[in-house]
C-alpha positions in Angstrom: 105.0 77.4 89.4 106.6 80.6 90.4 105.0 83.8 89.2 106.5 86.7 87.3 105.3 90.0 88.5 104.5 93.0 86.4 105.8 96.4 87.6 102.2 97.3 88.5 101.8 94.1 90.5 105.0 94.6 92.4 103.9 98.1 93.4 100.4 97.0 94.4 101.7 94.1 96.5 103.9 96.4 98.4 101.3 99.2 98.8 98.6 96.7 99.9 100.9 94.7 102.3 100.2 91.4 100.5 103.0 88.9 101.2 104.1 86.7 98.2 103.2 83.5 100.1 99.5 84.5 99.8 99.8 84.4 96.1 101.4 81.0 96.4 98.4 79.8 98.5 96.0 81.3 95.9 97.8 79.3 93.2 97.7 76.1 95.3 94.2 76.3 96.7 92.4 79.3 95.1 89.5 79.1 92.7 90.2 80.5 89.2 87.5 82.7 87.6 88.0 83.6 83.9 87.9 87.4 83.3 88.7 88.4 79.7 92.2 87.4 78.8 93.2 86.6 82.4 92.2 84.6 85.4 91.2 85.9 88.8 92.3 83.7 91.7 90.1 84.0 94.8 89.5 82.3 98.1 85.9 81.4 97.8 84.1 78.9 100.1 85.5 75.8 98.3 89.0 77.3 98.2 88.9 78.1 101.9 88.0 74.4 102.6 91.0 73.3 100.4 93.2 75.8 102.2 92.1 74.6 105.6 93.1 71.1 104.6 96.3 72.3 103.0 97.4 74.2 106.1 96.4 71.4 108.5 93.4 72.8 110.3 91.3 75.7 111.4 93.9 77.1 113.8 96.4 77.7 110.9 93.7 79.1 108.7 92.9 81.6 111.4 96.5 82.9 111.2 96.1 83.9 107.6 92.5 85.2 107.9 93.5 88.8 107.3 94.5 87.8 103.7 91.5 85.7 102.8 89.9 88.6 101.0 92.9 88.9 98.6 92.5 88.2 95.0 95.1 88.2 92.2 94.7 88.6 88.4 97.0 86.4 86.4 97.5 86.9 82.7 97.5 84.0 80.3 101.3 84.2 80.1 101.6 83.5 83.8 102.4 87.1 84.8 100.7 88.6 87.9 98.9 91.7 86.6 97.6 92.9 90.0 96.5 91.9 93.4 94.1 93.5 95.8 91.5 92.9 98.5 87.8 92.8 98.3 86.2 95.6 100.3 82.9 95.8 102.0 81.8 98.8 100.0 78.4 98.6 98.6 77.5 99.5 95.1 77.9 103.1 94.3 74.8 104.8 92.7 
């Protein structure tokens, strides 16, 4: 399945230097989490295991390690709404 991108998503992918192939890997190996009227695709522990197998080993997984913190929000109509990275920020009081 090829994604359609909202204008917002196109801007965010460019601003955040997230290559389109990462979204393809999220679709193939990522774990979907329901959030409202959309799904969030993430690379959790199980997804990373699937990704390692998909890419052919730990060496290839190491290559895309900078993007393993990326997540994407996909609407029910198949449109990418946004994509971002998880940050290490703690909870703000």
